[in-house]
N, C-alpha and C positions, 0 to 999 in steps of 0.2 A: 304712795305706791297705788292706791286705788285708782287715781286719775291717769296712770300710765296706760296708753292703749294696749290691749291685749285681747285674748280669745273671748273672755266674758263680756267685755264692752262691745266688741264687734257682733257677737251673737245676739246679745240683747237688743241692740240698736236695730239690727236687721229684722228681727222678729217683730219688734214694736212698730217699725215703719211698714212692714209688708202685711202683718196680720192683725195689728191693732194693740192697744194698751193691754188688754187682758192677756193676750198671748205673751207679751213681754213680761207681764207680772208673773205668769205661770212659769215661764222660763227662768225668771229671777228666783222663784221658790226652789227650782232645782239647782241653780248656782249656790243658793244659800245652804241647801243640804250638802253640797260639796264642801263648803267651808267647814260645816260641822263634822263631816267625815274625817277631813284632815286634822281638825283640832283634836277630836277623840283619838285618832290614830297616832298623832305626834304625842299627846299626853300619855298614851299607853306605851310609848317607846319606839315610835317611827324614827325618831332621831338617832336612837341607839342602833336601829336596823341599818340605817343608811351609813352610819359610821363603821359598823361591823361587816356589812356587805355593800361595799360601794357600788357594786354592779346594779344593785336594786335602784339607787338613785340615778344611775347612769341610764337605766332603762326608761325611767320616768322622764328624765331630761330629754332623751332622744325622741320618745314619743310626743312630747310636748313641742320639740323643735319641728318634727314632721308635721304636726298639726298646724303650727304657725306658718310653715312653708306652704302647705296646702291652702291655708286662708289667704296668704299673699298672692298665690297663683290665681285664686278665684277672683281677686280684685284687679290684678294686673293683666291677666290674659286678655287677648283680643275678645271683645264682647263682654268682659267682666265688668263688674260694677261696684259702686260704693255701698257700704252697709247702710248709709243714709239715704240712698237713692230710692225713690218711690218705684216699685216694681211688684210684680205678681210673683210671689213665691208660692209653692205648693202649701196649702193650708195644712197644718199639722194638728193632730189630736192633743188634747190636754196631757195625756200620758207621754206622748212623744216630745212635746215641748218641754215638759218636766225633765224627762230622761236625758234629753240632749243638753239641757242646762246643766244637769249634774255631770254628765260626761265632759262637757267642755271645761268645767271647773276642775274635775279630777285630773285631766290631761294638762292643766295649766301649771307649768313648772315654776311660775313666779309664786304661786300659792304654796307649792311644796317647799320651796326655799324659805318662804315667810315663816311657816310652822316648824320647819326643822332646823333653820339656821338663825333667823333673826329673832323670833320671840324667845327662844331659850336664853339669849344673851341678857334678857331683862329679868330673869328669874334668879332670885337670891336665896339660897338655902338658909341663910341666917334669919330670914323673915318668916320662916315656918314652912308648911307643906308646899313642896315645889309644884306638885300637880295642881293644886288649887290656884296658885299664882298663874300657872300656865293657862289654866282654863279662864281665869279672869281676863288676862291679857288677850287671849284668843277671842273671847266673847266681845270685848271692846272692838277688836278689829273687825269681827263680823257685823256688828252693828253699824260701824262706819262704812264698810263695804256695801252692805245691803241698801243703806240709805243713799249712798252716792250712785250705785247702779240703779236703784229705783228712780232717782231723779233723771238718769239718762234714758230710762225707758219712758218716763212721762213726758220728756221733751223731745224725744227722737222724732215724732211725727211732725212737730212744728219745724225742726231742722230740715227734715226731709222736703217739706213744702218749700222752704226758703231756697234750698239747693236745687229743687226742680225749676225754680224761676231764675236761677243763676247758673247756667250750665258750666260756665268757666271755673267758678268756685268749686262746683261739684267735681269737675275733672281734677283740679288741683288737689282737692281733698282725697279723691280716689288714689292718685299717684302717690301722694304723701303717705296715706294709710298703708297701702300695698308695699311701698318701699320700706316703711318702718317695720311691718310684719316680717318681711323678708330678712331685713337687717338682724331683728331679734332672733329669727330662726337660726341663721348662720352663727350668730354670736353664741347662742345657747348650745348648739351642736358642737362648736369647736372650742368653747370655754373649758379650760382645765381647772379643777379645784386647786386653790392655792394652799 
């Protein structure tokens, strides 16, 4: 799931290529805190809230879909660009980088689904305290996600250099990324819970 393109990956890659490795890592710290917020909230009963008040999940889902649609538009619009394209973005402060990373993750419906629908399926009440199992599974996911996203941050600048030297590949990557983001936005907005 971590390797599936999504808001976190696009944001981290764009910051690492435009503002450097440090900016990417600060942004990753915000994304990491977003994982922890979801984990603690889900362990404290977010899953129960989403079951009891389906509108709450629906709101998170629609906000996430709108965010993905906006990101798709930014990539596909005339004059838009790839997150891996070398370009000058407005340099952001450490606090803004961290905050945007956090917000990007909190509005990521894939993460909401992970903590509220997927992880609970692996919790077995017969094995003891369910909240402890949930925290262990969630922490394992966070370690994997932060590691993979950290590797994305560390390699984004090299990839940006390659794509800058190969404009056709960059164009194909931009169209593919934007189309996938748009597809996921539409699918997320129109998907009905089964």
